[in-house]
C-alpha positions as CSV (number, residue, x, y, z in Angstrom):
1,M,3.2,-15.0,-8.4
2,M,0.9,-13.5,-5.8
3,I,2.3,-12.2,-2.6
4,E,0.1,-13.5,0.2
5,R,2.4,-12.5,3.2
6,H,5.3,-10.1,3.6
7,A,7.2,-9.9,6.9
8,H,7.3,-6.1,7.0
9,I,3.6,-5.8,6.3
10,E,2.7,-8.3,9.0
11,D,5.0,-6.6,11.5
12,I,3.7,-3.1,10.8
13,L,0.0,-4.0,10.8
14,K,0.5,-6.0,14.0
15,Q,1.9,-2.9,15.7
16,H,-1.2,-0.9,14.7
17,R,-3.8,-3.6,15.2
18,S,-5.5,-1.7,18.1
19,E,-5.8,1.5,16.1
20,L,-7.1,-0.3,13.0
21,N,-9.5,-2.2,15.3
22,L,-12.5,-3.6,13.3
23,D,-11.0,-2.3,10.1
24,F,-7.8,-4.5,10.5
25,D,-8.7,-7.1,7.9
26,K,-10.2,-4.5,5.5
27,Y,-7.0,-2.5,5.6
28,R,-4.7,-5.5,5.4
29,H,-6.5,-6.8,2.3
30,H,-6.3,-3.3,0.7
31,V,-2.5,-3.3,1.4
32,Y,-2.0,-6.7,-0.2
33,R,-4.2,-5.9,-3.2
34,V,-2.2,-2.7,-3.9
35,L,1.1,-4.5,-3.3
36,N,0.1,-7.2,-5.8
37,F,-1.2,-4.8,-8.4
38,T,2.0,-2.9,-8.1
39,T,4.2,-5.9,-8.7
40,L,2.1,-6.8,-11.7
41,L,2.8,-3.3,-13.1
42,H,6.5,-3.1,-12.0
43,H,8.8,-5.8,-10.9
44,P,11.0,-4.6,-8.0
45,E,14.6,-4.8,-9.0
46,D,15.8,-6.4,-5.7
47,K,14.9,-7.3,-2.2
48,K,15.5,-3.7,-1.0
49,D,13.0,-2.4,-3.6
50,M,10.5,-5.0,-2.6
51,D,10.9,-4.2,1.1
52,A,10.5,-0.5,0.4
53,L,7.4,-1.2,-1.5
54,A,6.0,-3.4,1.2
55,I,6.7,-0.8,3.9
56,A,5.1,2.0,1.9
57,A,2.1,-0.3,1.2
58,A,1.6,-1.0,4.8
59,Y,1.8,2.7,5.8
60,H,0.3,4.5,2.8
61,D,-3.2,5.1,4.4
62,I,-2.6,4.1,8.0
63,G,-2.7,7.7,9.3
64,I,-6.4,7.6,8.8
65,W,-6.5,5.5,11.9
66,T,-3.4,6.5,13.8
67,A,-4.0,10.2,13.5
68,G,-7.8,10.0,13.2
69,T,-7.9,12.2,10.1
70,L,-8.6,12.1,6.4
71,D,-5.6,14.5,6.0
72,Y,-3.4,11.5,6.6
73,L,-0.4,11.6,4.3
74,A,2.0,13.4,6.6
75,P,1.2,11.2,9.6
76,S,1.5,8.1,7.4
77,I,4.9,9.3,6.1
78,A,6.1,10.1,9.6
79,L,5.3,6.6,10.8
80,A,6.9,5.0,7.8
81,L,10.1,7.0,8.0
82,A,10.4,6.2,11.8
83,Y,9.9,2.5,11.0
84,V,12.6,2.6,8.3
85,K,15.0,4.4,10.5
86,E,14.5,2.1,13.5
87,K,14.1,-1.3,11.8
88,Q,15.3,-1.1,8.2
89,P,17.9,1.6,7.8
90,K,19.3,0.1,4.5
91,I,15.9,0.6,2.8
92,S,15.5,3.8,0.8
93,A,13.5,6.2,3.0
94,K,13.2,8.5,0.0
95,T,11.5,5.8,-2.0
96,V,9.1,5.0,0.8
97,E,8.2,8.7,1.2
98,E,7.8,9.2,-2.5
99,I,5.5,6.3,-2.8
100,I,3.2,7.4,0.0
101,S,3.2,11.1,-0.8
102,N,2.3,10.5,-4.5
103,H,-0.1,7.6,-4.3
104,H,-3.1,9.9,-4.8
105,K,-1.5,12.0,-7.6
106,V,-3.9,12.3,-10.5
107,T,-1.3,12.7,-13.2
108,P,1.5,10.3,-13.9
109,Y,4.6,10.4,-11.7
110,R,7.5,10.4,-14.1
111,D,10.5,10.4,-11.7
112,S,10.2,6.8,-10.5
113,A,8.7,3.6,-12.0
114,I,7.9,2.1,-8.7
115,V,6.1,5.2,-7.4
116,E,4.1,5.4,-10.6
117,A,3.2,1.7,-10.4
118,F,2.0,2.1,-6.8
119,R,0.0,5.2,-7.8
120,K,-1.7,3.1,-10.6
121,A,-2.2,0.1,-8.3
122,D,-4.0,2.2,-5.7
123,M,-6.2,3.6,-8.4
124,I,-7.0,0.1,-9.6
125,D,-8.1,-0.9,-6.1
126,L,-10.1,2.3,-5.5
127,S,-11.9,1.8,-8.8
128,L,-12.6,-1.9,-8.0
129,G,-10.7,-2.8,-11.1
130,I,-12.7,-0.6,-13.5
131,I,-9.5,1.3,-14.1
132,S,-7.1,-1.6,-14.8
133,H,-4.0,0.0,-16.2
134,G,-3.5,-3.0,-18.4
135,I,-3.9,-5.7,-15.7
136,S,-6.2,-8.4,-16.9
137,G,-9.6,-8.9,-15.4
138,K,-8.6,-12.5,-14.5
139,E,-5.6,-11.2,-12.5
140,I,-7.7,-8.6,-10.8
141,S,-10.3,-11.2,-9.9
142,E,-7.7,-13.6,-8.5
143,I,-6.3,-10.8,-6.2
144,Y,-9.8,-9.9,-5.0
145,D,-10.5,-13.6,-4.4
146,A,-7.4,-13.8,-2.2
147,F,-8.0,-10.4,-0.5
148,P,-11.7,-9.6,-0.6
149,G,-12.8,-6.0,-0.7
150,E,-14.9,-6.4,2.4
151,W,-16.5,-3.0,1.7
152,F,-13.1,-1.2,2.3
153,H,-14.2,1.5,-0.2
154,T,-17.2,2.5,1.9
155,F,-15.8,2.6,5.4
156,Y,-15.1,5.3,7.9
157,P,-12.7,4.4,10.6
158,R,-14.3,3.3,13.8
């Protein structure tokens, strides 16, 4: 079942709407594509895992806009950890941090299935589905239909 809205994602993106500016929808769609690809590759065990995944998805690239840099992992992690501490202290901050810090890792991440699934999901989206990691073309197309690419892959923050 496709996830079209998640409360944490909506809350986080709303907080950063002004920084995302004209890229708001592009980034939101990227977040939901990666979230949905991840859940196709790995079924979160419980609500806490799903919430950790959603929080990490919302923050994983946001430092590009909030810190104005392509060296954005540390700023993205800092914002995510502050959110968890303030609003969701029962969520695993370690999981959120591991997901964000390893989502561009080239080789497999062997210590956590959810981190590895997210890494693969981001790669699926960045490759426009050319690298599918076993997700069917039909499923990829359905996710892109729900959350269009809108040239996310060729942007520079404005």
